[in-house]
N, C-alpha and C positions, 0 to 999 in steps of 0.2 A: 343539385347534380350528384349522381351516384358516384361513389368512390370506385376507382379502378379495381378490377377483380383481384389483383395481387395485393392491393392495400386492404381490401375487405377480408381476404384470407389471412393476411398477417395479423390484422386486428382480432380476428376470431381465435386464432391460435394463441395470441398474447393473452386474451381474456381467459382461455383455458388454462394457461400457465399460471396466471394470477389466482385463479380459482383452485389451484392445486390438482387439476386433472392430470397434469404432467409435473412430476416432482423433479427437484434438482437432480441432475445426473441421468434422467430418463431420456431415451432416444426418441426423437419424433419419427413418425412414419416415413418410409422412403417416398421419394417424389412420385415414383410409379404407383404406389399404393393410393396416394391422394388423387392422382389422375383417374385411376380406376373407380375411386369412390365418387367421382364427379365434382371434385373441388376446383377443377380447372385444367388447363393444358400444362404440359411439362414446364413451359416457359413461365407460366403464371405461378406455379408452385415454387419453382426455383427462385423467382424474384421475391416472393413472399418470405422464403427462408433467408435470402440475402438481407432483406429488410429487418427481420427479427435478429439476425446476427449484428447488424449495424446498430440496432437499438439496445443491444445487450441482453436480449432474452435467451439466446442460444449461442453455442459455439459450433463451428463446423470444421472438420478436418478429414482428410482422406483416410479411410480405414476405420474411422470411428463414427461416421455419420453426423447427424445434426443432433446435438445434445443440449438439454435444458441447462442453462447456467445457474449456478447458485447465487441468488441476489439477496440472501438474508443478511441484514446489517450486523456489523460487528461493532460493539460498543467499545470505544477507545477513550477511557477517562484520562484527564490530565494527571490524576493521582497515581497513575501507573508508575511514574518516576520515583515517587517517594517510597514505594514499597520495595525498591531494589537497591537502595543506597547502603544497605548493610553488606559488607564484604563477605564472600563465602557462600552466597546463595547459588541456587541452581538455575533460576529462570530470570531472563531479562524482562524489560517492560512489556514487549509484545506478547511474550509467552505468559506472563502473569495476567495480562488483560484478557487474553483468550481463554486461559484455564479457568478464570472466574466465571466464564459463560459456558463451561463444559466443552470447549473447542480445543482441538489439537493444533495449537499454533507452534510454528517452528521458524527457524532462520537458516537460509542457505547463504553461506558466507564465501565471498570471493577473496583471493589473496590480497593483502594490503599493498598499496603502492606508495612509494615516496616520490613526490614531485614538487615542482615549484608552485607556490600558491597563486591561483588566478586573482585578478584584481578584486573581484567581488568577495571572494572568500577571505582574502587578506584584509579587506576593510572590516569584515564581520569579526575577524579574529584579532584585530588591532595589531597586525604585523605588516611588514612591507611586502608589496607584490614581488613575487619571486622567491620569498623566503621558503625554506623547506617545510613541507607539511606531509602528513600521512593521510591518505584517503582509504577508507574502508567502505566497500560496496557490499550490499546484502539484499536478499529478497525475503520478505516476511510472508509466510505461507499458512494456509489452513489445509491440513492434509498435504496433498500434492499441488494445490492451487496457489499460484502467486497472487497475493492481494495487495502488496505494497512493494515498491522499489525504493531502496534507501541508499543514500550516499552520505558519508560523514567525513569531515576533515578535522585534523588535530595538529596543533603546532608540534614540531618534531620532538621537542623536549618533553611535552606532555605524553605523546604516544610512546616514547621510549620508557618513561617512568612507569607508565601503567601497563606496559607490555602489549600495546595496541599495534606495534609494528611487526608482531609475529603472526604467521598465518594461522587459520583455524578459528573456530568459534570461541568467543570469550564467555566462559561458563559463568552464569550469574549476571551477565550484562556488563556493558562498558562502564556505566556509572558506578556499579559496585567495585569494578577493578580500579577506577579512579580513586574511590574512597579508600580502598585498601592500600593504595600507594600514597595516601596522605594528601590528596589533592582537594578533597572536600567540595564536590559540586554543591552549590548553594542555591542558585536560582536559575530560572530559564525563561526565555521569551519564546512564544510561538506565534507565528504569523501564518494565516491560512488564506490561500487564493485558489481560484479554479480556472480551468480552461479546457479546450477540446484537445484530446491527446494527439501526439504525433503518431505516425504509423508504427514506429518502434515501441512506443509506450503501450499502444493498443495491443500489439502482438505480445509483449511481455506480460501484460495483465489479462490476456485472453478476453478483451472487451471489444465491443463495436466501436467504430470510429466516431459515432455521435454520442457516446456515453462520456459525460464530463469526468475529468479527474481533479482531485484535490492535491495541491502542493502544500505541505506543511514544512515550514522552515523553523528550526529551533536553534537558538543560541544559548549554550549553557555557560555559566560563569562560576568561578570559585569564590571563596569567602572574601577575597580581596577585590572582587569585581572583574577579574581578568577573564576574557572569553577563552574557554578551553575546548570548545566543541561547536561545530556547525553541522547540523544534520538537515538534509533535504529528503522529504518523503513524498513519493507520488503514489496515489492509490485511487481506485475507482470510486467515484462519488456515491454510487448506489450501493456500495458495500460497507462504507465506513460511517460511523456516527461518532463524531468527536464531541466529547463531553467535558465541559468546563464548569463543574458544579462546586458549590460550597466555597465560592471565592469571597474573600472579605471585602466589604464595602467601607471605604474610608468615610469619616465624618469630619465636618468642619467645626472648629472651636467656636 
């Protein structure tokens, strides 16, 4: 059975995007132009464009038309943390990882908030639910595009010692600021899961509602094993390549 016309048109344009005929940032033809070219009715072309947006190929907005979305993967190695533990640096983990690939990575930082620890965050930080914590929310960007949404929680004493309760970007990254305050971030656990984004997440990341997102949860501990940071990162699965390489393998005696 032949595919519906809108599906066939969406597949045709998707193949053209994959082949590089439409580069990231290029605007697709207006609906009327494709109708005139015989690609289908206005309703057919409109639904094809809606499908491409839902599948993450394009973004559509009033005044900007339908634009090909950049889906080139960003390599995010676990080793990005080790490179920013020296105090006084200028780049955090995200900026270091993207700069290594010739990309202009940045951070949009929202003002920190002091609040009562939710039960799940309290459990991860080994504190009591309701204890004071500082939450820092930020958006990791490539150019002007938001690629990750990040929220991080810190026990109040840790945030105060490292200056994480002050507004503005932490130059050199939070781990470097912790190290500069003598907190010695020593080890981290990362857990990665995936799901379909909520409407708010899809809107923030400019992705379609069928593009899966990755959730990375990291717990950082100091030299005494105390959890000093919980970070939750949400990013489009088709933009991120999480790399856990050169990990030691234990041997049995």
